[in-house]
SEMARMI-964232 format. One record per residue: x, y, z of N, C-alpha, C, O in turn. Coordinates in steps of 0.2 Angstrom, whole numbers, padded with zeros to 4 digits, always signed. Atoms other than C-alpha are relative to their C-alpha. Layout:
! residues N
XYZXYZXYZXYZ
...
This chain:
! residues 175
-0007+0000-0002+0266-0088-0569+0002+0003+0007+0006+0001+0011
-0001-0003-0006+0265-0076-0555-0002-0004+0006+0001-0004+0011
+0002+0004-0006+0256-0088-0544+0005-0006+0001+0006-0007+0007
-0005+0006-0001+0269-0102-0547+0006+0003+0004+0009+0000+0009
-0006-0004-0004+0283-0089-0541-0002+0001+0007+0002+0000+0011
+0002-0002-0007+0273-0084-0526+0000-0006+0004+0002-0006+0010
+0001+0006-0004+0270-0102-0521+0007-0003+0001+0008-0007+0006
-0006+0003-0001+0288-0107-0523+0004+0004+0006+0009+0001+0009
-0003-0004-0005+0294-0093-0511-0002-0002+0007-0008-0004+0008
+0002+0002-0007+0294-0098-0492-0004+0005+0003-0003+0011+0002
+0004-0005-0004+0282-0090-0481+0005+0003+0005+0009+0000+0007
-0004-0003-0005+0289-0078-0468+0001-0004+0006+0006-0005+0009
-0001+0005-0006+0285-0091-0455+0005-0005-0001+0008-0007+0004
-0004+0005+0001+0294-0104-0463+0008+0002+0000+0012-0001+0002
-0006-0003+0000+0309-0093-0466+0003+0002+0007+0008+0001+0009
-0002-0001-0007+0309-0088-0448+0001-0006+0004+0006-0006+0008
-0001+0007-0003+0308-0106-0442+0007-0002-0002+0011-0005+0002
-0006+0002+0002+0323-0110-0453+0006+0004+0003+0011+0001+0005
-0005-0004-0003+0333-0095-0447+0001-0002+0008+0007-0002+0010
-0001+0002-0007+0329-0100-0429+0004-0006+0001+0008-0007+0006
-0004+0006+0000+0336-0117-0432+0007+0001-0001+0011-0002+0002
-0007-0002+0002+0351-0110-0440+0004+0003+0006+0009+0002+0008
-0003-0003-0006+0354-0099-0425+0002-0005+0006+0007-0004+0008
-0001+0004-0006+0352-0112-0412+0005-0005-0002+0009-0007+0003
-0005+0005+0001+0363-0124-0421+0007+0003-0001+0012-0001+0000
-0006-0003+0002+0377-0112-0425+0003+0006+0005+0009+0007+0005
-0002-0006-0004+0377-0098-0411+0007-0001+0004+0011+0003+0004
-0006+0002-0004+0390-0107-0400+0006+0000-0004+0012+0002-0002
-0006+0001+0004+0402-0111-0414+0002+0007-0003+0008+0008-0003
-0002-0007+0003+0401-0093-0422+0003+0004+0006+0008+0007+0005
-0003-0004-0006+0404-0086-0404+0007-0002+0001+0012+0002+0002
-0007+0003-0001+0419-0098-0402+0005+0002-0005+0011+0004-0004
-0004-0003+0006+0426-0093-0419+0002+0007+0001+0008+0009+0000
-0001-0007+0000+0424-0075-0416+0005+0002+0006+0009+0006+0006
-0004-0001-0005+0432-0076-0399+0007-0002-0001+0012+0001+0001
-0007+0003+0002+0447-0086-0406+0003+0005-0004+0009+0006-0004
-0003-0005+0005+0449-0072-0419+0002+0006+0004+0007+0009+0003
+0000-0007-0004+0447-0057-0407+0003+0000+0007+0006+0005+0009
-0003+0001-0007+0453-0064-0390-0003+0005+0005+0000+0008+0009
+0003-0004-0004+0440-0053-0382-0007-0002+0000-0011-0002-0005
+0006+0003-0001+0424-0060-0375-0006+0005-0002-0010+0004-0006
+0005-0005+0002+0414-0043-0377-0001+0001-0007-0006+0001-0010
-0001-0002+0008+0420-0040-0395-0003-0007-0003-0006-0006-0008
+0002+0006+0003+0416-0059-0399-0008+0000+0000-0011-0002-0004
+0007+0000-0001+0398-0057-0392-0003+0005-0005-0008+0004-0008
+0002-0005+0005+0396-0041-0403+0000-0002-0007-0004-0001-0011
-0001+0003+0006+0403-0049-0418-0005-0006-0002-0008-0006-0007
+0005+0005+0001+0391-0064-0416-0006+0003-0001-0010+0001-0005
+0007-0003+0001+0376-0053-0414+0000+0003-0007-0005+0003-0010
+0000-0003+0006+0381-0043-0429+0000-0005-0006-0004-0003-0011
+0000+0005+0006+0384-0058-0440-0007-0003+0000-0010-0004-0006
+0006+0002+0000+0367-0065-0435-0005+0005-0003-0010+0004-0006
+0004-0006+0002+0359-0048-0438+0000+0001-0008-0005+0001-0011
-0001+0000+0007+0367-0047-0455-0003-0006-0004-0006-0005-0009
+0003+0006+0003+0362-0065-0459-0008+0001-0001-0011-0001-0006
+0007-0001+0000+0344-0061-0454-0002+0005-0006-0007+0003-0009
+0002-0005+0005+0343-0046-0465+0001-0002-0007-0003+0000-0012
-0002+0002+0007+0351-0054-0480-0002-0008-0001+0000-0011-0006
+0002+0007+0000+0342-0071-0477-0003-0002-0007-0002-0008-0009
+0003+0002+0006+0333-0070-0494+0005+0000-0006+0004-0003-0011
-0006+0000+0005+0350-0068-0503+0004-0007+0000+0008-0008-0004
-0004+0007-0001+0356-0086-0497-0002-0004-0006-0008-0005-0008
+0001+0004+0006+0359-0097-0512+0003-0007+0002+0009-0008+0002
-0003+0007-0002+0360-0116-0507+0004-0003-0006+0008-0007-0004
-0005+0003+0005+0369-0119-0524+0007+0002+0002+0012-0001-0001
-0007-0002-0001+0384-0110-0517+0003-0003+0006+0009-0001+0008
-0002+0003-0006+0385-0119-0501-0005-0001+0005-0011+0001+0004
+0004+0001-0006+0377-0123-0484-0002+0006+0003+0002+0011+0003
+0002-0006-0004+0368-0111-0473+0005+0002+0005+0007+0007+0007
-0005-0001-0005+0381-0114-0460+0007+0003-0003+0010+0008+0000
-0005-0004+0004+0395-0109-0473-0001+0007-0001+0003+0011+0000
+0002-0007+0002+0386-0094-0478+0000+0004+0006+0003+0010+0006
+0000-0003-0006+0384-0089-0460+0007+0002+0003+0008+0007+0005
-0007-0001-0002+0402-0091-0456+0004+0005-0004+0008+0008-0002
-0003-0005+0004+0407-0081-0471-0002+0007+0003+0002+0012+0003
+0003-0006-0002+0396-0067-0464+0004+0002+0007+0006+0007+0008
-0003-0001-0007+0404-0069-0446+0008+0001-0001+0010+0005+0002
-0007-0001+0002+0422-0070-0454+0000+0008-0002+0005+0011+0000
+0000-0007+0002+0418-0053-0462+0000+0005+0005+0003+0010+0006
+0001-0004-0006+0412-0046-0446+0006+0000+0004+0008+0006+0007
-0006+0001-0005+0427-0052-0436+0006+0004-0004+0010+0008+0000
-0005-0004+0004+0439-0045-0450-0001+0007+0001+0004+0011+0001
+0001-0007-0001+0430-0028-0449+0002+0002+0007+0005+0008+0007
-0001-0002-0007+0432-0028-0430+0008+0000+0000+0011+0005+0004
-0007+0000-0001+0451-0032-0432+0003+0006-0004+0007+0009-0001
-0002-0006+0004+0453-0018-0445-0001+0006+0004+0003+0011+0004
+0002-0006-0005+0444-0006-0433+0005+0001+0005+0007+0006+0007
-0005+0000-0006+0456-0011-0419+0006+0003-0002+0010+0006+0001
-0007-0003+0002+0471-0007-0430+0000+0007+0000+0005+0010+0000
+0000-0007+0001+0465+0010-0432+0000+0004+0007+0000+0010+0008
+0000-0002-0006+0464+0012-0413+0006-0003+0004+0009-0007+0001
-0006+0002-0004+0477+0010-0399-0001-0008+0001-0006-0010+0003
+0000+0008-0001+0482-0009-0397+0001-0001+0008+0004+0003+0011
-0001+0002-0007+0482-0018-0380+0007-0002+0000+0010-0005-0004
-0007+0003-0001+0499-0022-0373+0000-0007+0001+0004-0011+0000
+0001+0007-0002+0492-0039-0367-0007-0002-0003-0011+0001-0002
+0007+0003+0002+0478-0050-0374-0004-0001+0006-0001-0004+0011
+0004+0002-0006+0464-0051-0362-0001-0007+0001-0001-0011-0003
+0001+0007-0001+0462-0067-0353-0007-0003-0001-0012+0001-0001
+0007+0003+0000+0447-0079-0356-0002-0002+0007+0000-0006+0010
+0002+0002-0007+0438-0079-0340-0003-0007+0001-0003-0009+0006
+0003+0007+0000+0429-0095-0344+0006-0005+0001+0005-0010+0005
-0005+0004-0001+0446-0103-0346+0004+0000+0007+0006-0005+0010
-0003-0002-0007+0453-0095-0330-0004-0003+0006-0001-0005+0011
+0004+0002-0005+0438-0101-0320-0002-0007-0001-0006-0010+0002
+0002+0007+0001+0438-0119-0326+0001-0004+0007+0006-0003+0010
+0000+0003-0006+0433-0129-0311+0003-0007+0000+0002-0011-0005
-0003+0006+0000+0443-0144-0306+0006-0002-0005+0007-0007-0007
-0005+0000+0006+0456-0141-0320+0007-0002+0003+0009+0001+0008
-0006+0002-0003+0472-0151-0316+0006+0005-0002+0005+0008-0007
-0006-0004+0001+0489-0142-0316+0003-0002-0007+0004+0003-0011
-0002+0002+0007+0494-0152-0332-0005+0003-0005-0002+0005-0010
+0005-0002+0005+0478-0148-0341+0000+0008-0001+0000+0011-0006
-0001-0007+0001+0480-0129-0337+0006+0002-0003+0006+0007-0007
-0006-0002+0003+0498-0129-0342-0001-0002-0008+0002+0002-0012
+0001+0002+0007+0493-0138-0359-0004+0006-0003-0003+0008-0009
+0005-0005+0002+0479-0125-0361+0004+0007-0002+0004+0010-0007
-0005-0006+0000+0492-0110-0358+0005-0001-0006+0006+0004-0010
-0005+0001+0005+0504-0118-0370-0003+0000-0007+0000+0003-0012
+0004+0000+0006+0491-0120-0384-0002+0007-0001-0001+0010-0007
+0002-0007+0001+0485-0102-0381+0006+0004-0002+0005+0008-0007
-0006-0004+0002+0503-0095-0382+0002-0002-0008+0004+0002-0011
-0002+0002+0007+0506-0106-0398-0005+0003-0005-0003+0005-0011
+0005-0003+0004+0490-0099-0406+0002+0007-0001+0001+0010-0007
-0002-0008+0000+0495-0081-0402+0006+0001-0005+0007+0006-0008
-0006-0001+0004+0512-0084-0411-0001-0002-0007+0003-0001-0011
+0001+0002+0007+0504-0091-0427-0002+0006-0004-0004+0011-0002
+0002-0005+0005+0502-0081-0443-0008+0001+0001-0011-0004+0002
+0008-0001+0000+0484-0073-0443-0004-0004-0004-0009-0007-0003
+0004+0004+0005+0479-0083-0458+0000-0007+0003-0005-0011+0002
+0000+0006-0003+0485-0099-0449-0005-0001+0006-0008-0006+0007
+0004+0000-0006+0476-0094-0433-0007+0000-0002-0011-0004+0001
+0007+0000+0002+0460-0091-0443-0002-0007-0003-0008-0009-0001
+0002+0006+0002+0461-0108-0451-0001-0005+0006-0006-0009+0005
+0001+0005-0006+0463-0117-0434-0007+0002+0003-0010-0002+0005
+0007-0002-0003+0448-0106-0428-0006-0003-0004-0010-0005-0001
+0006+0003+0004+0437-0111-0442-0001-0007+0001-0006-0010+0001
+0001+0007+0000+0441-0129-0441-0002-0003+0007-0006-0007+0008
+0001+0003-0006+0441-0132-0422-0004+0004+0005-0008+0001+0008
+0005-0004-0004+0432-0117-0414-0007+0000-0004-0012+0000-0001
+0006+0000+0004+0419-0116-0428-0003-0006-0002-0009-0007-0004
+0002+0007+0002+0418-0134-0432-0002-0001-0007-0006-0006-0009
+0002+0001+0007+0418-0132-0450+0004-0006-0003+0010-0007-0001
-0004+0005+0004+0423-0146-0462+0005+0003-0005+0004+0009-0006
-0005-0003+0005+0437-0144-0475-0004+0003-0006-0002+0008-0009
+0004-0003+0005+0423-0142-0488-0003+0006+0001-0003+0011-0003
+0003-0007-0002+0415-0128-0479+0005+0005+0001+0004+0011-0002
-0005-0005+0000+0431-0120-0476+0002+0002-0007+0004+0008-0009
-0002-0002+0007+0435-0121-0495-0005+0004-0003-0003+0009-0006
+0006-0005+0003+0418-0113-0499+0001+0007+0003+0000+0012-0001
+0000-0006-0003+0421-0100-0487+0006+0004-0002+0006+0011-0003
-0006-0003+0002+0439-0096-0493+0000+0001-0008+0005+0004-0010
+0000+0000+0007+0435-0099-0511+0006-0004-0003+0009-0002-0008
-0005+0005+0003+0448-0113-0514-0003-0007+0000-0009-0008+0002
+0002+0007+0000+0447-0131-0517+0000-0003+0006+0003-0001+0011
+0000+0003-0006+0443-0143-0504+0007-0003+0002+0009-0003+0008
-0007+0002-0001+0460-0151-0506+0005+0005+0002+0009+0004+0007
-0004-0006-0002+0468-0134-0505-0001+0002+0008+0003+0003+0012
+0002-0002-0007+0459-0130-0489+0002-0005+0005+0005-0004+0010
-0002+0005-0005+0463-0147-0481+0008+0001+0001+0010+0000+0006
-0008-0001-0001+0482-0144-0485+0001+0006+0004+0006+0005+0008
-0001-0006-0004+0481-0127-0478-0001-0001+0008+0003+0001+0012
+0001+0002-0007+0473-0133-0462+0005-0004+0003+0007-0003+0009
-0005+0004-0003+0485-0147-0460+0007+0004+0001+0010+0002+0006
-0006-0004-0001+0500-0135-0462-0001+0004+0006+0004+0005+0010
+0001-0005-0006+0492-0123-0449+0001-0004+0006+0004-0002+0011
+0000+0005-0006+0489-0138-0437+0008-0002+0002+0010-0003+0007
-0007+0002-0001+0507-0144-0440+0004+0006+0004+0008+0005+0008
-0004-0006-0003+0514-0126-0436-0002+0001+0008+0002+0002+0012
+0002-0001-0007+0503-0126-0420+0003-0005+0004+0006-0004+0010
-0003+0006-0004+0510-0143-0414+0007+0002+0001+0010+0000+0006
-0008-0002-0001+0528-0137-0417+0001+0005+0005+0005+0005+0009
-0001-0006-0004+0525-0121-0408-0002-0003+0008+0001+0000+0012
+0002+0002-0007+0517-0131-0393+0006-0005+0003+0006-0006+0009
-0005+0004-0003+0532-0143-0392+0006+0003+0003+0011+0000+0005
């Protein structure tokens, strides 16, 4: 029986390869999600690194029956981002959100495109934090409604409804 159990466990090499693939496929989406939640590039990089560090340390606790590895990783990233937001509430808050240097340095961006980007950014800032998180998970994180549902612990239909309502509020705020 011990031999069967040992053979069923992945070797460290296999686990490392799988984690590397997860990292490569998700790092940009996790960073975009963290940035949209924190609106601070340095903090988003820290949260992204922390999320992957936590995931690596707890990689053996991943249960595929509970969802995809991507959903599991975003749950870890979400907790790390919320920890950072709570930490910020305990410290002095900024008077103005820092600008996204990548957005400010967009090459060849037309005046209309820049205006639309500024409008969306302002509308996002005006959303309720829960709605902003849903938009971030859907569009910055690239998660499906099923993945968002697993992350939030709600049904897929409920997640889809919540995302739809958040996007509707965003559209109204942009108008």
